[in-house]
N, C-alpha and C positions, 0 to 999 in steps of 0.2 A: 440681560436678557426679558425684553419688555415680551409678556406672554400671555396671553389669556389668560382666562378663569380657566375654560378647558384644560390649557396646558400647565397650568401648575400643577394642575392636580395629575393626570399623567406623568406630572414628575415624581410624583410621590407614592405612585406605583408602581412606577419605574422602579424607584430607589428601593421598593419592598421587593419587586416581584424576582429583579436578579441574585439577589440570596440565596432567595431561595429555589429559585433554579436552580444555581449549583451546586448548592446544597443538596436537592435530590436528583441531580449525575452524577455529585461523587459519590452517595451511597451505590448511585445502581454498580460503578466498578468494585465493588465489594458483596455482592448479593449476587454468588456465584457459584461456586463446587469449587473450582480452580485456587479460586484464594483464598476460601474456608477452609480448604484441603490441606493444603501448605503453614500455615495456622498452624491447625491439630496435628500436624506431622513436627512446626516445632515445637512445642507444647507437651508432645507425649502423650497428646489422649490415648493409644491406643492400650500404653502402663495404665492411667486415670481410670481406666474404660475396666481392662481385665476382654475388649477385641483384637483380636487384629483390626492389620492400616487396611486390610480389607475390606472390613465389618463396618471398622470405621467411616473409611468413604462412603462405603454404599444404606448406611444406616446416614447419617449426614445430606446425599441425597437427597433419599423420603423426606426427611425434616424439611428441605429447603424446597421444595417441588412440590408440598404440603402448606409452603409460609405464603405464599407465590402462585403458584395456579390456584389450588385448594382440591379437592376440602379438603376443607384443615381436618381431617383425622388425627394427625400425627400417631398413629399402631401404628405404626415401622416394629418390626421383631427381631431380634437373632435368636436362629432356635427354638425358633419357636414361643420364645418369649416376648413378651413386651419390652420396650427400652424405656418409655414414659409411663411411668403410674399417671391415674388422673388428673394429680394437679397439678401436672404435672404440663399436658398434651392442655391442662385448661389456661395455662401459664400460653402454654405456645396460642391456642386460641386469643387470645389476649395480647400479645405480639401482632400475628392477624393482623390487628383491626385498628391495633393505636400505625401502624403500621402505611394501610390503604387510607387511615383520618391522612396524615403525613405527605403519603405519596399524595394524593385527591388535591391537599394541599399544593404540591407545587407542580400536581400535575396546569392547576386552575391560572400562579401563576406565568406557565410556561405561553396559556394562555393571551393571557393580560399583559405578558411581553409582544408576543406578534402580531392585536390585532393595532396598539400602541405604534409600536412599527412600523403598519401599513398605516398607518393615520398619520401619525409623524411626517414619511416622507422622506425621512434620513437625516433632519432636523437637526438641528443643535441640541437642542433642549431635548431629545428620547438620550444622543446616546455620553450626555452627560449626567445624568441620571446614573446610565445606568455607570457609570464609572464611580458616580460618587452612594453607591449602593456597592461595589465590589467592594472599594477603597474600606466600605465602615465593615463588611465581615472581613473584612486581613484583619483589620482591630481589633471583631470579636472574637476569632479563632485567636489570636496569640495570647489575648487577656486569660481566653476559657483554655489553652494550652500549659498558659504559663504556672495558674489555678492547679491544671491537672496530674501534671507533678508533682506538687504536695499532698491534693486532697483529692488524688483519684477516687478514694471509694468513697470519701463523703459527696462529689459528685454522681457520683455514678448509679447511690441512693439514693443520692437527690433526683435524678432523671429517673427513677422507676415510686418511686413517692410521689409524686408528676402524672403521669401516665399511669400507672396500676393499684387495684385496690390494694388495702393493706394487709399483708400478710401471702397475698397468693404469688411473688416473688421471693420468697428465702428460700431455700432450695441444699437439705441437705447431704456437705458432698464430700461421704467417706462411700453413699448409697444411692443416693439419685444421679442416676446418666445426666440429666441435665444439663448439670452445672459441671457435670466429669465432659464431657464433647463440646463448650464453652466456656473450660476454666478462665484463671482471672488474667493470663500474662495471653491467649488469647483475645483481649480487648480493650488489655494498657498494647498490644503493636499495631491490633487494625486498628482505632481511636488514635492512634501517629500517622499509620499509613491513611486513615481519612483525612488530617486534619492538612496531610501534606498534599493532595490532591485538592480539597478545597481553595489551600492557598497558590494553589499555581492555577487555579481553574478563577481564580479569583484577581489574581494578576494579571493574567492574560486580558480580561476583562476591563479591566480597570484600564492601565493603559491603553489599550486596542477603546477602549469605545471613550478615552478625553484622544486620542488622534483624530479618532473619528471627529471628536466635536470640533475638533479643531480645523479641521478641512470643509465641515458643514458650515463653520463659519467663513469661512475667504473664501468658499463658493460663498455666500450668501451678500 
């Protein structure tokens, strides 16, 4: 392809923005009470917490509401007793901050894609770059997925070390409710499901982008 400097920059931006948007959309699929409640039931969270299933769902709904919509108080209580202690609430505030930053990055990537899509007017380089970005994401997810089957705990720990201050994300599984509400089984199964959705969307974009690029080239 003979591209102008602006189009070459556009190729780079599209290839970077495409995986960001795919991952962002995939996360939204699981950020809802239906999925969280389903996984909590599978993980026997009611037995871990000592709450009834209905209480678990009510607590989780409140936590998710504070996480997504705010205000980030995380002051939900059961029978008049706070579910989360001060450290747990502080960690959830940190989680909300990190999610806001990552969500902002995904939203910015979406704006970049829309703007460059309009600028390109559907020319081959746009679809080719989107396809390349999606295919790179597929490779990345496969590599990380294989690594997590062996080193899940280490990768989970590394993720927290990158985004959170030391010591703010470690909790007692026998006495603190946050890790009982969201135990290891919850995170491992959610990670697998998330990887599956990412791979599906990336495959659709990768194949669809390649076909649209070929069509654009033929029309040109």
